[in-house]
N, C-alpha and C positions, 0 to 999 in steps of 0.2 A: 279589454278596456274596462276600467273601473266603473262600477255602478253605485249610485247613491245608497241603495239598500245594503250593499256590502260594507260601505264605509260606516253606515249606521250600526250594523251588527258588530263591527270591530270596536267602535266607540262604546257600545253598550257592554261588550265583553270586558274591555279594559276597566270600565267604571264598576261593573258588578263583580268582576273577579272570577266568575264561574259561568259556564255556558247555560246552566239552569237559570241563573239570575238574569243573564242577557235575554234568554228566551221569554222569561216573564215580562221583562221591560218591553219587548217588541211584540208580545202576544203571539209567539210562534213556538214551534217545537225545538228541542235541543238539536236534533239532526239537521233542522233547517239552518240553525246558527252555524253548525259545523260546515255545512255546504257553502254558506255565504263566505265564511272565513277562508275555506280552501280555494274558492274561486278568486277571492281577492288576492291571496298569496300568489296564485298562478298569474294573475294580471300584473302584479308588482314585480315578480321575478325574485322575491326573497321571502324568507320565513318570518312570520310575525310572532309565532309562538313555538316554544319547544313543548312537546307532548311527552310527559313522563309519569308513569303509574297513574294514569287517568287524570292528571292535573295539567293545566295549561299555564306555562310561565312565559311572559313576554320576552322576546329576544331584544338585544340592544337595538337592532334595526326597528323592531316593533315599537319600542319606547320612543325612538326618534320620530317615527312616522306618526305616532299618537299625538306628539306635541303639535305637529302641523295640522292634524285633523282637528284637535281641540281648538286651535286658533281660528280655524275657518268655521267651526260650528258656533263659536261665540258670535260671529257676525250673522250667521243664519238664525240663531236664537233671537238676536236683536230684531231681525226682520219679522220673525214670528210674533214677537211682542208688539211691534208696530202694527201689524195686521190685526192682532187682537184688539188693540186700542181703537183702530179705525172701525172695526165691527161694532164695538161697544160705544162708539162715539165718545171715547175718552179723550182728555186733552192731550195734545202733542207734547212729548217730553223732549228734554235737551240733555245731551251728554257733554261734559266739559272736562278736558284734561287740565291738570293744574299742578304746579310745583308744590312740594311738601309744605314749605313755609307759607306759601300763599293760601293753601287750603285751611290754615289755622289763623290767618290774619285778615287777608283781603276778602276771601271767599264768603265767610259768614256774613259780612256786611253787604256784599253783593247780593246774596240770597235774600236778606231782609228787604233790600230795596226792590228786588225783582218780585218778591211775593206780595208786595203792596198792590201790585197790578195783576198778578197772575198767581193767586194763592193755591190754585188746584193743579198747576202744571208741575209734573215730576221732573226733578233735576238730578242727574247722576254725576257725581264728582269723582273723576278717575285721577287719583293722586299718584304721580310718578316723576321720574327725573327727566332732564332735558332730552336725551336721546330717545327715551321711551315715548315721550310726547310726539316727537317727529314721526316715529313709526306709526303711532295711532292715527295721526293726521293723514299720512300718506296712504294708509290702509282704509281710511274713512271709518275708523272705529269710533270716532268722536265727532261731534258737530263743530266744536271749536276748542281752543286751548288758551290758557294764560301762562306765559312763559317768559324767560329771558330771551332777548333778541338772539337770532342765529343767522348764519350766512344763508343766501338763497338756496332753497331746496325745491326740486321739481315736485309739483303737485300741492304746494302750500302757499297760501297768500297770507301776508302779515299786515298788521296795522299797529304802529307804535302808539302806546298809551301813556307812558311815564318814563322819565329819566331821573335817577337818584344817584347821589354820591355814596361811595363806600364809607363805612363807619368803622371805628375801632372799639371792640368790646374788651373791657378790662375787669378783672375780679375786684370786688370791693376791697379797699385797703391797699391796692397796688400803688406803687410810687408815682404813677402817671395820672391818677384820677383827678388831681387838682388842676391839671392843664386844661385850658379852654379847647385846644385842638391838639391832636396827636400828629407829629410829623414822622416821615419815614425813618429819619435818623434816630428818633426816640426809641424805636423798638430794636435797635441793634443789640444783639446778644440776648434778647428776651426769649423765653419759651413761647412758642407760637403754635396755635392750632391752625393748621393750614388746610389747603384744598387737595382733594384728589381731583386732578384736572379733567373732569368729564366734559365740561364746556371750556375748551382750551383758551378761547380769547379772553375770558375773565381772569383766568389764572395767569395768563401772560401779562395782562395789564398790571396786576399786583407785583409780579416778578420784576417787570421793567421799572416800576416806580421805586422799588427797594434797591435795585441795582444802581439806578441813577444816583441815589443818595449814599451808595456804598454801605447800605444797611444790611446786615446779615443776621436775621433772627435764627433761633434754633427751632426747627420744625419737629417738635417732639411727637406730635400727633397729626395725622392727615385724615380728613373725612370729606364726603361730598354733600352732606345735608346741613343746612343752616342751623336748625334747632340743635343738632348734635354739637356743632361748634360752640353755640351759646352755652349749652349744658356743661361742656368741658371747661369753659371759662368760669362758669358759676362755681365749679368745684376747685378753682384755683390752679388748674393745670397749665395755664398760660393765657395769653391774650390772643385775639383773632381779628382779622379784617372781615367784616360781615356786611350783608345787606341790612338795611335799617328797619324792615317791616316788623320783625319780631322784637325790636328793642324795648317797646313798652311792656311786653309780656315778661321779658327777662330782667327788666329794671327792678322788678319786685322780687327777684329771685337771686340776688347776689351778683348782678352784673351792672357795670357802669358803662354806658355807651357814649363815646365822644366822636365829633367829626374828625375825619382823617384828611390830612392836607395833600396827599398824593392825588394826581390827576386821574382818578379812577371813577368811572360811573357805570351804572347798570341801566340798560334800556329794557323795559318790559313791553311785551307785545300781546295783542290778541292775534291768534292764528287760526286759519280755516283751511279745510281741504279746497283746493282750487276748483273753480268751475261749478261749485255747488249753488243751488238755489236756496237763498236764506229766507226763511219764513219771517213773518212779523214778530213772532215770539222770539226768534233768534236776534232780530234787530233790537227788541226791547231788552233782552239780556245784555247785549253789547252796550246799550245805553246805560244800563245799571253799572256795568263794569267801569265805564268811562267816568260816570258821576262819582262813584266811590273812590276811584284812583285819584281823581282831582281833589277830593276833599279829605283824603286819608290823613289822620293825625299821627305823625311819626314821633311826636314828643319833642322834636328839635328840627332845625332847618337843614334838610338834606336834599332838597329838590335841586336838580341841575337845570340851569336855564337853557 
């Protein structure tokens, strides 16, 4: 049966690279590290290291096992930090998972609003894509998340906060920039910066809208981050159907953003691990998110009713 001390020795050895370094980290002798690793390998039933000419090289199995160990240690380190904060009577902190584009547009405004009332509360912003956000919520690695809406998932509660229409980003000087609204048929044959469909329902909405209009753009580039699509448009590589949060940022960098006539909208949600007790600080952070989302200035009318 695995013991915590064995796992700790394995992690220290992987991080330090040598048994001497691991021994210093744990304040034990090198033979003690060797015994702990040998006992762990016996418990696991596979080798973690190859021993050659006095050196330890992680096996493929060892590297795979380390990934799982590191993931669990991150949760343990968070508990350790919480305990240290409680001992020191330090303010409760909040960890928030957030989409890349929201971390540079919505989140700074949310933090400014939140810090008006809680200037000493530390906030960790964990920037990641949609599937990674779901994993962090299910594993309780974060207190809450701001994300695109997603189908029901066990262990996650959601609260819808905002619905916006998709927009069309065009390079300056493009033939369509003078139109008030871009229609699906307008982009037939155009070079397009498309999605890598990580969140499939959003990709499918775009596809259905274009297919209904018999519009077939050329998907010259595909990517899954909003800022990357805007950047490609800014460099004249094509147009793109985009979320509108970053429109104001990129309008000063060679991008013209217009409303798109297709029936495509994005729902944004606050998400939480199910069953958790939410502190007053978390409720105040939630209120800051709602306030900023309701007042956010997109630069043009894109809110869906």
